[in-house]
C-alpha positions in Angstrom: 15.3 -27.1 9.7 13.8 -24.6 7.2 9.4 -25.0 7.4 7.6 -25.2 3.8 6.2 -21.6 5.2 10.2 -20.8 4.3 10.3 -22.4 1.0 7.2 -21.4 -0.1 8.2 -17.4 0.4 11.5 -17.8 -2.0 8.2 -18.6 -4.2 6.9 -15.4 -3.5 10.3 -13.6 -3.2 10.7 -14.9 -7.0 7.4 -14.2 -8.0 8.3 -10.2 -7.0 10.8 -10.0 -8.7 9.1 -11.0 -11.8 6.5 -8.7 -11.6 8.6 -5.9 -10.4 10.5 -6.8 -14.4 7.2 -6.6 -15.7 6.4 -3.4 -14.5 9.3 -1.8 -14.9 10.8 -3.4 -17.8 8.2 -1.5 -20.7 8.9 1.6 -19.6 12.5 1.3 -20.5 11.9 -1.2 -23.9 9.2 1.7 -24.8 9.0 4.8 -25.6 6.2 7.3 -24.7 2.9 7.2 -24.8 3.2 3.5 -24.7 2.5 2.5 -21.0 2.1 5.5 -19.4 0.8 4.6 -16.0 4.0 2.1 -15.2 5.9 5.8 -16.2 5.9 6.8 -12.4 9.0 9.3 -12.6 6.9 11.2 -15.0 4.1 12.0 -13.1 7.0 12.8 -9.8 7.6 15.8 -12.3 4.0 16.7 -12.3 3.5 16.2 -9.1 3.1 19.4 -6.8 5.6 20.2 -4.3 5.2 17.6 -1.3 6.4 19.1 1.7 8.5 21.4 0.8 10.2 19.9 -1.7 10.6 20.3 -5.9 10.4 18.2 -8.5 14.8 17.3 -8.6 14.7 16.8 -4.7 11.9 14.2 -4.6 13.2 11.9 -7.6 16.7 12.1 -5.5 14.2 10.6 -3.0 12.1 8.2 -5.3 16.0 6.8 -5.7 17.0 6.6 -2.2 14.0 5.1 -1.3 14.6 2.3 -4.4 17.9 2.1 -2.8 16.3 1.4 0.7 13.5 -0.7 0.0 15.8 -3.2 -2.8 17.4 -4.0 0.6 15.4 -4.4 2.6 14.0 -7.3 0.1 17.0 -8.2 -0.5 18.1 -9.0 3.3 14.4 -11.0 4.0 15.0 -13.7 1.4 18.4 -14.3 2.4 17.6 -14.0 5.6 15.3 -17.4 4.4 17.9 -18.7 2.1 20.2 -18.6 4.6 17.9 -19.4 7.5 19.2 -19.5 11.0 22.0 -17.5 10.3 20.8 -14.5 8.8 16.6 -14.7 10.9 18.1 -11.9 13.1 18.7 -9.8 9.9 15.5 -11.0 8.5 13.6 -10.1 11.0 14.9 -6.0 12.1 14.7 -5.3 8.0 11.0 -7.3 7.7 10.5 -4.6 11.0 11.5 -1.8 8.8 9.7 -2.5 5.5 6.4 -3.1 6.9 7.1 0.3 8.4 8.1 1.6 4.6 5.2 -0.1 3.0 2.7 1.7 5.1 4.8 4.8 4.3 4.4 4.4 0.6 1.0 2.2 0.1 0.0 5.6 2.1 1.3 7.9 -0.6 0.5 6.7 -4.0 -3.2 6.1 -2.2 -4.4 9.4 -0.6 -1.3 12.1 -1.9 -0.4 10.1 -4.8 -4.0 9.6 -6.4 -4.6 13.0 -7.7 -1.8 12.8 -9.8 -2.3 9.8 -12.0 -4.9 7.1 -10.5 -3.9 5.0 -12.9 0.1 5.2 -11.9 -1.8 5.3 -7.9 -4.0 1.7 -8.5 -1.0 0.4 -10.1 2.4 0.5 -7.9 -0.6 1.3 -4.4 -1.0 -2.1 -5.0 2.3 -3.5 -5.7 3.0 -2.1 -3.3 0.1 -3.5 -1.5 1.1 -7.6 -1.9 5.3 -6.3 -0.9 3.8 -5.6 2.5 1.9 -8.6 2.6 5.0 -11.0 2.0 6.8 -8.0 4.5 4.3 -9.6 6.6 4.8 -12.7 5.8 7.8 -13.4 6.1 7.7 -11.7 9.7 5.5 -13.7 11.4 6.9 -16.8 9.7 10.7 -15.8 11.0 9.2 -15.3 14.3 7.3 -18.9 14.4 10.5 -20.5 13.3 12.4 -18.6 15.5 10.1 -19.1 18.6 9.0 -23.3 17.5 13.8 -22.6 17.7 14.3 -20.7 21.8 13.5 -18.8 23.8 12.7 -14.9 23.0 12.8 -12.8 20.8 16.7 -12.1 19.2 
């Protein structure tokens, strides 16, 4: 049986999805100079080499990180929707997500802040929201898990 917390998390993930579309869609619908603070890849090109990684490689890494983050969020949603069948997978993906979202927040608020302040703040706040929802997911799934049986896994 699902709790109200898990049901409300579905709504939060829908909100995150809609917010992501609101952040990304204008950059694809309108040409520059419109919505420049939302054009993160543009500023990646302007960023100096980070840890010895130049522009083309950092753009490729950016795409791989997007794939991983999308997979993590998808696994979290699947764990909530198909609870209790996929809760172990969702707990694991939430733990990984907590680590990765924290690193991305540090990147936006300490490293990327020198490249473009407005883009850094917009995406930094977005990833803070993602981290909070990921932590809420982890907490809800662990609490549900403890309520269901003993032990972690």
